MMTF fields as JSON, N, C-alpha, C and O atoms, coordinates in Angstrom:
{
  "mmtfVersion": "1.0.0",
  "mmtfProducer": "UNKNOWN",
  "numBonds": 379,
  "numAtoms": 380,
  "numGroups": 95,
  "numChains": 1,
  "numModels": 1,
  "chainsPerModel": [1],
  "groupsPerChain": [95],
  "chainIdList": ["A"],
  "bondAtomList": [4, 2, 8, 6, 12, 10, 16, 14, 20, 18, 24, 22, 28, 26, 32, 30, 36, 34, 40, 38, 44, 42, 48, 46, 52, 50, 56, 54, 60, 58, 64, 62, 68, 66, 72, 70, 76, 74, 80, 78, 84, 82, 88, 86, 92, 90, 96, 94, 100, 98, 104, 102, 108, 106, 112, 110, 116, 114, 120, 118, 124, 122, 128, 126, 132, 130, 136, 134, 140, 138, 144, 142, 148, 146, 152, 150, 156, 154, 160, 158, 164, 162, 168, 166, 172, 170, 176, 174, 180, 178, 184, 182, 188, 186, 192, 190, 196, 194, 200, 198, 204, 202, 208, 206, 212, 210, 216, 214, 220, 218, 224, 222, 228, 226, 232, 230, 236, 234, 240, 238, 244, 242, 248, 246, 252, 250, 256, 254, 260, 258, 264, 262, 268, 266, 272, 270, 276, 274, 280, 278, 284, 282, 288, 286, 292, 290, 296, 294, 300, 298, 304, 302, 308, 306, 312, 310, 316, 314, 320, 318, 324, 322, 328, 326, 332, 330, 336, 334, 340, 338, 344, 342, 348, 346, 352, 350, 356, 354, 360, 358, 364, 362, 368, 366, 372, 370, 376, 374],
  "bondOrderList": [1, 1, 1, 1, 1, 1, 1, 1, 1, 1, 1, 1, 1, 1, 1, 1, 1, 1, 1, 1, 1, 1, 1, 1, 1, 1, 1, 1, 1, 1, 1, 1, 1, 1, 1, 1, 1, 1, 1, 1, 1, 1, 1, 1, 1, 1, 1, 1, 1, 1, 1, 1, 1, 1, 1, 1, 1, 1, 1, 1, 1, 1, 1, 1, 1, 1, 1, 1, 1, 1, 1, 1, 1, 1, 1, 1, 1, 1, 1, 1, 1, 1, 1, 1, 1, 1, 1, 1, 1, 1, 1, 1, 1, 1],
  "groupList": [{"groupName": "MET", "atomNameList": ["N", "CA", "C", "O"], "elementList": ["N", "C", "C", "O"], "formalChargeList": [0, 0, 0, 0], "bondAtomList": [1, 0, 2, 1, 3, 2], "bondOrderList": [1, 1, 2], "singleLetterCode": "M", "chemCompType": "L-PEPTIDE LINKING"}, {"groupName": "GLY", "atomNameList": ["N", "CA", "C", "O"], "elementList": ["N", "C", "C", "O"], "formalChargeList": [0, 0, 0, 0], "bondAtomList": [1, 0, 2, 1, 3, 2], "bondOrderList": [1, 1, 2], "singleLetterCode": "G", "chemCompType": "PEPTIDE LINKING"}, {"groupName": "ASN", "atomNameList": ["N", "CA", "C", "O"], "elementList": ["N", "C", "C", "O"], "formalChargeList": [0, 0, 0, 0], "bondAtomList": [1, 0, 2, 1, 3, 2], "bondOrderList": [1, 1, 2], "singleLetterCode": "N", "chemCompType": "L-PEPTIDE LINKING"}, {"groupName": "ARG", "atomNameList": ["N", "CA", "C", "O"], "elementList": ["N", "C", "C", "O"], "formalChargeList": [0, 0, 0, 0], "bondAtomList": [1, 0, 2, 1, 3, 2], "bondOrderList": [1, 1, 2], "singleLetterCode": "R", "chemCompType": "L-PEPTIDE LINKING"}, {"groupName": "LEU", "atomNameList": ["N", "CA", "C", "O"], "elementList": ["N", "C", "C", "O"], "formalChargeList": [0, 0, 0, 0], "bondAtomList": [1, 0, 2, 1, 3, 2], "bondOrderList": [1, 1, 2], "singleLetterCode": "L", "chemCompType": "L-PEPTIDE LINKING"}, {"groupName": "SER", "atomNameList": ["N", "CA", "C", "O"], "elementList": ["N", "C", "C", "O"], "formalChargeList": [0, 0, 0, 0], "bondAtomList": [1, 0, 2, 1, 3, 2], "bondOrderList": [1, 1, 2], "singleLetterCode": "S", "chemCompType": "L-PEPTIDE LINKING"}, {"groupName": "ALA", "atomNameList": ["N", "CA", "C", "O"], "elementList": ["N", "C", "C", "O"], "formalChargeList": [0, 0, 0, 0], "bondAtomList": [1, 0, 2, 1, 3, 2], "bondOrderList": [1, 1, 2], "singleLetterCode": "A", "chemCompType": "L-PEPTIDE LINKING"}, {"groupName": "VAL", "atomNameList": ["N", "CA", "C", "O"], "elementList": ["N", "C", "C", "O"], "formalChargeList": [0, 0, 0, 0], "bondAtomList": [1, 0, 2, 1, 3, 2], "bondOrderList": [1, 1, 2], "singleLetterCode": "V", "chemCompType": "L-PEPTIDE LINKING"}, {"groupName": "PRO", "atomNameList": ["N", "CA", "C", "O"], "elementList": ["N", "C", "C", "O"], "formalChargeList": [0, 0, 0, 0], "bondAtomList": [1, 0, 2, 1, 3, 2], "bondOrderList": [1, 1, 2], "singleLetterCode": "P", "chemCompType": "L-PEPTIDE LINKING"}, {"groupName": "ASP", "atomNameList": ["N", "CA", "C", "O"], "elementList": ["N", "C", "C", "O"], "formalChargeList": [0, 0, 0, 0], "bondAtomList": [1, 0, 2, 1, 3, 2], "bondOrderList": [1, 1, 2], "singleLetterCode": "D", "chemCompType": "L-PEPTIDE LINKING"}, {"groupName": "TRP", "atomNameList": ["N", "CA", "C", "O"], "elementList": ["N", "C", "C", "O"], "formalChargeList": [0, 0, 0, 0], "bondAtomList": [1, 0, 2, 1, 3, 2], "bondOrderList": [1, 1, 2], "singleLetterCode": "W", "chemCompType": "L-PEPTIDE LINKING"}, {"groupName": "ILE", "atomNameList": ["N", "CA", "C", "O"], "elementList": ["N", "C", "C", "O"], "formalChargeList": [0, 0, 0, 0], "bondAtomList": [1, 0, 2, 1, 3, 2], "bondOrderList": [1, 1, 2], "singleLetterCode": "I", "chemCompType": "L-PEPTIDE LINKING"}, {"groupName": "GLU", "atomNameList": ["N", "CA", "C", "O"], "elementList": ["N", "C", "C", "O"], "formalChargeList": [0, 0, 0, 0], "bondAtomList": [1, 0, 2, 1, 3, 2], "bondOrderList": [1, 1, 2], "singleLetterCode": "E", "chemCompType": "L-PEPTIDE LINKING"}, {"groupName": "THR", "atomNameList": ["N", "CA", "C", "O"], "elementList": ["N", "C", "C", "O"], "formalChargeList": [0, 0, 0, 0], "bondAtomList": [1, 0, 2, 1, 3, 2], "bondOrderList": [1, 1, 2], "singleLetterCode": "T", "chemCompType": "L-PEPTIDE LINKING"}, {"groupName": "HIS", "atomNameList": ["N", "CA", "C", "O"], "elementList": ["N", "C", "C", "O"], "formalChargeList": [0, 0, 0, 0], "bondAtomList": [1, 0, 2, 1, 3, 2], "bondOrderList": [1, 1, 2], "singleLetterCode": "H", "chemCompType": "L-PEPTIDE LINKING"}, {"groupName": "PHE", "atomNameList": ["N", "CA", "C", "O"], "elementList": ["N", "C", "C", "O"], "formalChargeList": [0, 0, 0, 0], "bondAtomList": [1, 0, 2, 1, 3, 2], "bondOrderList": [1, 1, 2], "singleLetterCode": "F", "chemCompType": "L-PEPTIDE LINKING"}, {"groupName": "TYR", "atomNameList": ["N", "CA", "C", "O"], "elementList": ["N", "C", "C", "O"], "formalChargeList": [0, 0, 0, 0], "bondAtomList": [1, 0, 2, 1, 3, 2], "bondOrderList": [1, 1, 2], "singleLetterCode": "Y", "chemCompType": "L-PEPTIDE LINKING"}],
  "groupTypeList": [0, 1, 2, 3, 4, 5, 6, 7, 8, 9, 10, 11, 1, 12, 4, 13, 13, 4, 12, 14, 4, 9, 4, 1, 7, 2, 1, 4, 5, 12, 7, 8, 1, 6, 11, 3, 1, 4, 3, 2, 4, 13, 5, 4, 15, 4, 6, 1, 2, 12, 4, 5, 7, 4, 8, 6, 10, 11, 6, 12, 4, 13, 3, 4, 13, 7, 4, 2, 4, 2, 9, 2, 8, 10, 7, 5, 8, 8, 8, 1, 7, 7, 6, 6, 1, 13, 12, 6, 7, 4, 6, 16, 4, 3, 1],
  "groupIdList": [1, 2, 3, 4, 5, 6, 7, 8, 9, 10, 11, 12, 13, 14, 15, 16, 17, 18, 19, 20, 21, 22, 23, 24, 25, 26, 27, 28, 29, 30, 31, 32, 33, 34, 35, 36, 37, 38, 39, 40, 41, 42, 43, 44, 45, 46, 47, 48, 49, 50, 51, 52, 53, 54, 55, 56, 57, 58, 59, 60, 61, 62, 63, 64, 65, 66, 67, 68, 69, 70, 71, 72, 73, 74, 75, 76, 77, 78, 79, 80, 81, 82, 83, 84, 85, 86, 87, 88, 89, 90, 91, 92, 93, 94, 95],
  "secStructList": [7, 7, 1, 7, 7, 1, 7, 7, 7, 4, 4, 4, 4, 4, 7, 6, 6, 7, 7, 3, 3, 3, 7, 7, 1, 1, 7, 7, 1, 1, 7, 7, 4, 4, 4, 4, 4, 7, 6, 6, 7, 1, 3, 3, 3, 7, 7, 1, 1, 7, 7, 7, 5, 7, 7, 4, 4, 4, 4, 4, 7, 6, 6, 7, 7, 3, 3, 3, 7, 7, 1, 1, 7, 7, 1, 5, 1, 7, 2, 2, 2, 2, 2, 2, 7, 2, 2, 2, 2, 2, 2, 2, 2, 2, 7],
  "xCoordList": [13.819, 12.985, 13.849, 14.728, 13.596, 14.245, 15.722, 16.493, 16.133, 17.55, 17.922, 19.044, 16.987, 17.21, 17.563, 18.336, 17.005, 17.234, 16.488, 15.337, 17.135, 16.46, 16.259, 15.559, 16.882, 16.762, 17.013, 17.594, 16.561, 16.745, 17.532, 17.195, 18.569, 19.36, 18.549, 17.672, 18.854, 18.133, 18.25, 17.357, 19.34, 19.524, 18.458, 18.324, 17.701, 16.637, 15.624, 14.972, 15.496, 14.602, 15.029, 14.245, 16.252, 16.756, 16.356, 16.569, 15.783, 15.387, 13.976, 13.039, 13.848, 12.535, 11.746, 10.54, 12.376, 11.631, 11.255, 10.642, 11.615, 11.316, 9.811, 9.05, 9.387, 7.97, 7.601, 6.472, 8.516, 8.244, 9.321, 10.515, 8.883, 9.82, 9.374, 8.263, 10.249, 9.952, 10.857, 12.047, 10.29, 11.011, 10.444, 10.564, 9.833, 9.192, 10.185, 11.324, 9.722, 10.447, 11.809, 12.852, 11.773, 12.96, 12.664, 11.73, 13.428, 13.207, 12.809, 13.139, 12.104, 11.734, 10.665, 9.659, 10.897, 9.918, 9.176, 8.21, 9.626, 8.916, 9.108, 10.096, 8.138, 8.213, 9.259, 9.179, 10.238, 11.299, 10.763, 10.113, 11.028, 10.57, 11.148, 10.57, 12.276, 12.928, 12.078, 12.286, 11.125, 10.309, 9.15, 8.416, 8.992, 7.889, 7.911, 6.855, 9.08, 9.196, 9.172, 9.342, 8.969, 8.965, 7.582, 6.824, 7.276, 5.936, 5.537, 4.366, 6.504, 6.182, 5.921, 5.672, 5.973, 5.731, 4.317, 3.335, 4.242, 2.94, 2.733, 1.594, 3.825, 3.69, 4.74, 5.91, 4.266, 5.115, 4.809, 3.679, 5.831, 5.688, 6.392, 7.607, 5.612, 6.131, 5.763, 5.897, 5.308, 4.865, 6.024, 7.183, 5.675, 6.653, 7.7, 8.847, 7.329, 8.241, 7.697, 6.902, 8.116, 7.65, 6.932, 7.041, 6.199, 5.524, 4.217, 3.444, 3.979, 2.719, 1.917, 0.706, 2.584, 1.903, 2.322, 3.51, 1.334, 1.59, 1.377, 0.283, 2.396, 2.242, 1.208, 1.073, 0.491, -0.551, 0.005, -0.718, 1.264, 1.826, 1.873, 2.071, 1.7, 1.641, 0.524, 0.649, -0.553, -1.669, -1.281, -1.995, -0.17, 0.316, 0.97, 1.211, 1.259, 1.841, 0.689, 0.201, 0.268, -0.978, -0.983, -2.055, 0.159, 0.202, 0.171, 0.128, 0.191, 0.235, -1.05, -2.143, -0.905, -2.058, -1.929, -2.922, -0.713, -0.476, 0.295, 1.389, -0.297, 0.318, 0.17, -0.91, 1.244, 1.2, 1.714, 2.893, 0.821, 1.136, 0.977, 1.041, 0.774, 0.507, 1.621, 2.769, 1.247, 2.198, 3.02, 4.241, 2.343, 2.916, 1.98, 0.788, 2.47, 1.607, 0.911, 1.226, -0.029, -0.648, -1.497, -2.271, -1.331, -2.198, -2.993, -4.199, -2.283, -2.896, -2.263, -1.074, -3.037, -4.452, -4.745, -3.864, -5.961, -6.324, -6.206, -6.339, -5.962, -5.811, -6.964, -6.737, -8.183, -9.322, -9.232, -9.625, -8.723, -8.537, -7.425, -7.56, -6.338, -5.218, -5.706, -5.359, -6.512, -7.024, -7.931, -8.067, -8.551, -9.467, -8.728, -9.35, -7.424, -6.647, -6.22, -6.505, -5.533, -4.903, -5.87, -5.603, -6.978, -7.935, -8.474, -8.632, -8.753, -9.262, -8.212, -8.534, -6.979, -5.9, -5.719, -5.616, -5.681, -5.502, -6.671, -6.462, -7.883, -9.043, -8.946, -9.274, -8.506, -8.33, -7.304, -7.527, -6.196, -5.144, -5.589, -5.147, -6.454, -6.946, -8.001, -8.386, -8.466, -9.373, -10.773, -11.624],
  "yCoordList": [-8.611, -8.932, -9.468, -10.301, -8.99, -9.522, -9.24, -10.114, -8.034, -7.689, -6.797, -6.297, -6.601, -5.771, -4.325, -3.68, -3.832, -2.449, -1.51, -1.763, -0.445, 0.59, 1.841, 2.774, 1.839, 2.94, 2.382, 1.31, 3.136, 2.771, 3.9, 5.068, 3.583, 4.645, 5.465, 4.941, 6.743, 7.645, 7.253, 7.551, 6.589, 6.235, 5.271, 5.085, 4.657, 3.764, 4.529, 3.943, 5.825, 6.657, 6.812, 7.273, 6.436, 6.503, 5.28, 5.248, 4.283, 3.05, 3.229, 2.533, 4.157, 4.61, 3.56, 3.727, 2.494, 1.447, 0.291, -0.683, 0.395, -0.656, -0.87, 0.088, -2.132, -2.461, -3.121, -2.966, -3.845, -4.567, -4.207, -4.272, -3.831, -3.482, -4.159, -3.935, -4.989, -5.717, -5.218, -5.53, -4.442, -3.94, -4.561, -3.998, -5.715, -6.391, -6.973, -7.292, -7.1, -7.718, -7.058, -7.709, -5.783, -5.002, -4.18, -4.496, -3.154, -2.305, -0.894, 0.054, -0.746, 0.591, 1.2, 0.562, 2.442, 3.145, 4.209, 4.799, 4.449, 5.35, 4.864, 4.207, 5.205, 4.827, 5.718, 6.942, 5.123, 5.92, 6.875, 6.446, 8.156, 9.167, 8.983, 9.452, 8.312, 8.11, 7.285, 7.348, 6.513, 5.698, 6.49, 5.972, 7.722, 8.551, 8.69, 8.757, 8.733, 8.915, 7.631, 7.677, 6.499, 5.218, 4.972, 4.127, 5.706, 5.728, 4.441, 4.262, 3.527, 2.267, 1.133, 0.001, 1.422, 0.365, -0.191, 0.552, -1.511, -2.179, -2.908, -3.159, -3.255, -3.91, -3.37, -3.191, -3.119, -2.592, -3.366, -3.37, -4.016, -4.827, -4.129, -3.937, -3.754, -3.072, -3.825, -3.286, -5.047, -5.844, -6.115, -6.205, -6.241, -6.669, -5.645, -6.001, -4.383, -3.319, -2.658, -3.257, -1.446, -0.684, 0.587, 1.64, 0.466, 1.619, 1.912, 1.004, 3.193, 3.577, 4.557, 4.684, 5.256, 6.235, 6.009, 5.968, 5.863, 5.717, 7.077, 7.633, 7.631, 8.964, 8.969, 7.999, 10.075, 10.204, 10.098, 9.694, 10.451, 10.406, 8.985, 8.827, 7.968, 6.594, 6.493, 5.749, 7.236, 7.213, 7.797, 7.588, 8.522, 9.068, 8.0, 8.227, 6.841, 5.727, 5.013, 3.987, 5.56, 5.182, 3.775, 3.252, 3.164, 1.8, 0.736, -0.46, 1.17, 0.261, -0.563, -0.013, -1.882, -2.772, -3.695, -4.258, -3.852, -4.681, -3.854, -3.361, -3.713, -2.967, -3.801, -3.854, -4.451, -5.313, -4.546, -4.2, -4.284, -3.479, -4.26, -3.674, -5.551, -6.365, -6.27, -5.955, -6.551, -6.671, -5.416, -5.477, -4.289, -3.007, -2.397, -2.708, -1.549, -0.913, 0.344, 1.457, 0.171, 1.283, 2.173, 1.704, 3.464, 4.487, 5.112, 5.335, 5.388, 5.959, 5.343, 5.538, 4.613, 4.358, 3.422, 2.683, 3.453, 2.584, 1.104, 0.762, 0.241, -1.187, -1.791, -2.681, -1.333, -1.86, -1.55, -2.368, -0.387, -0.009, -0.854, -1.349, -1.019, -1.847, -3.263, -3.857, -3.803, -5.169, -5.313, -6.409, -4.221, -4.256, -4.336, -4.618, -4.096, -4.289, -3.026, -1.906, -3.249, -2.185, -1.085, 0.094, -1.453, -0.445, 0.411, 1.623, -0.208, 0.537, 1.506, 2.637, 1.071, 1.929, 3.123, 4.263, 2.86, 3.948, 4.939, 6.148, 4.436, 5.318, 6.161, 7.347, 5.563, 6.302, 7.42, 8.544, 7.117, 8.112, 9.247, 10.386, 8.926, 9.949, 10.837, 11.87, 10.409, 11.222, 11.188, 11.839],
  "zCoordList": [3.753, 4.89, 6.022, 5.804, 7.211, 8.389, 8.493, 8.89, 8.143, 8.182, 9.358, 9.433, 10.267, 11.446, 11.098, 11.807, 10.029, 9.631, 10.567, 10.923, 10.958, 11.734, 10.877, 11.269, 9.711, 8.755, 7.352, 7.18, 6.37, 4.971, 4.313, 4.505, 3.544, 2.921, 1.923, 1.237, 1.855, 0.951, -0.519, -1.312, -0.886, -2.292, -2.801, -4.011, -1.899, -2.359, -3.216, -4.08, -2.98, -3.77, -5.216, -6.045, -5.532, -6.903, -7.725, -8.937, -7.075, -7.766, -8.336, -7.942, -9.253, -9.723, -10.498, -10.678, -10.958, -11.662, -10.734, -11.172, -9.474, -8.5, -8.382, -8.248, -8.433, -8.329, -7.011, -6.546, -6.403, -5.16, -4.137, -4.427, -2.948, -1.882, -0.6, -0.12, -0.049, 1.175, 2.287, 2.319, 3.196, 4.357, 5.631, 6.719, 5.479, 6.596, 7.586, 7.246, 8.811, 9.917, 10.118, 10.052, 10.359, 10.674, 11.923, 12.66, 12.166, 13.334, 12.965, 13.677, 11.861, 11.392, 12.287, 12.596, 12.7, 13.519, 12.713, 13.196, 11.5, 10.593, 9.166, 8.837, 8.331, 6.925, 6.274, 6.377, 5.607, 4.985, 3.931, 2.977, 4.092, 3.146, 1.761, 0.781, 1.664, 0.371, -0.586, -1.798, -0.068, -0.976, -1.587, -2.429, -1.167, -1.674, -3.198, -3.826, -3.783, -5.22, -6.027, -7.246, -5.395, -6.106, -6.705, -6.228, -7.732, -8.335, -9.036, -9.373, -9.266, -9.927, -8.947, -9.364, -7.648, -6.665, -6.807, -6.832, -6.9, -6.887, -5.575, -5.18, -4.886, -3.59, -2.623, -2.962, -1.404, -0.345, 0.928, 1.416, 1.45, 2.654, 3.807, 3.788, 4.805, 5.992, 7.268, 8.367, 7.13, 8.277, 9.235, 8.832, 10.513, 11.507, 11.869, 12.142, 11.878, 12.284, 13.545, 14.27, 13.802, 14.96, 14.503, 15.132, 13.401, 12.805, 13.524, 13.827, 13.794, 14.43, 13.585, 13.766, 12.658, 11.803, 10.353, 10.031, 9.496, 8.069, 7.423, 7.522, 6.763, 6.174, 5.044, 4.298, 4.94, 3.923, 2.506, 1.595, 2.303, 0.955, 0.381, -0.824, 1.193, 0.672, -0.378, -1.35, -0.178, -1.134, -2.485, -3.466, -2.562, -3.832, -4.701, -5.887, -4.122, -4.875, -5.578, -5.105, -6.696, -7.35, -7.956, -8.26, -8.135, -8.672, -7.58, -7.87, -6.348, -5.208, -5.116, -4.976, -5.195, -5.064, -3.86, -3.401, -3.347, -2.167, -1.154, -1.428, 0.018, 1.106, 2.368, 2.955, 2.786, 3.963, 5.165, 5.237, 6.106, 7.287, 8.588, 9.669, 8.502, 9.68, 10.723, 10.411, 11.95, 13.063, 13.317, 13.467, 13.362, 13.759, 14.796, 14.788, 15.681, 16.689, 16.142, 16.565, 15.209, 14.507, 15.393, 16.228, 15.189, 15.757, 14.606, 14.711, 13.507, 12.315, 11.068, 10.816, 10.299, 10.44, 11.614, 12.053, 12.113, 13.223, 12.834, 11.659, 13.799, 13.501, 12.702, 11.882, 12.922, 12.168, 10.687, 9.855, 10.352, 8.945, 8.336, 7.217, 9.062, 8.576, 8.303, 7.282, 9.213, 9.064, 7.848, 7.306, 7.414, 6.265, 4.929, 3.904, 4.92, 3.704, 2.981, 3.403, 1.884, 1.107, 0.693, 0.926, 0.089, -0.408, 0.737, 0.585, 1.872, 3.033, 3.563, 3.927, 3.606, 4.078, 3.143, 3.596, 1.841, 0.882, 0.922, 0.821, 1.067, 1.185, 2.458, 2.442, 3.539, 4.798, 4.625, 5.075, 3.983, 3.784, 2.869, 3.016, 1.936, 1.005, 1.651, 1.103, 2.838, 3.638, 3.203, 3.81]
}
């Protein structure tokens, strides 16, 4: 958290047993695609970045129970959905 990252290395996708990932308070403008394969994630913190679009594949992370998206300039999902919490965001992404 708070490391001024503007990108995340692709090798993070090799950490397949990772359960908690905190990328909060950085300079990320997009969600790193490398985390798509982290199927054991239960919590993902992306708060405090420059994210405006959350990719639909986040909903494929079926063990995810905590998704912190606060303090980003969201366009999709809309800020009201983000404010409603993890379940609302995942339902929105699933369409």
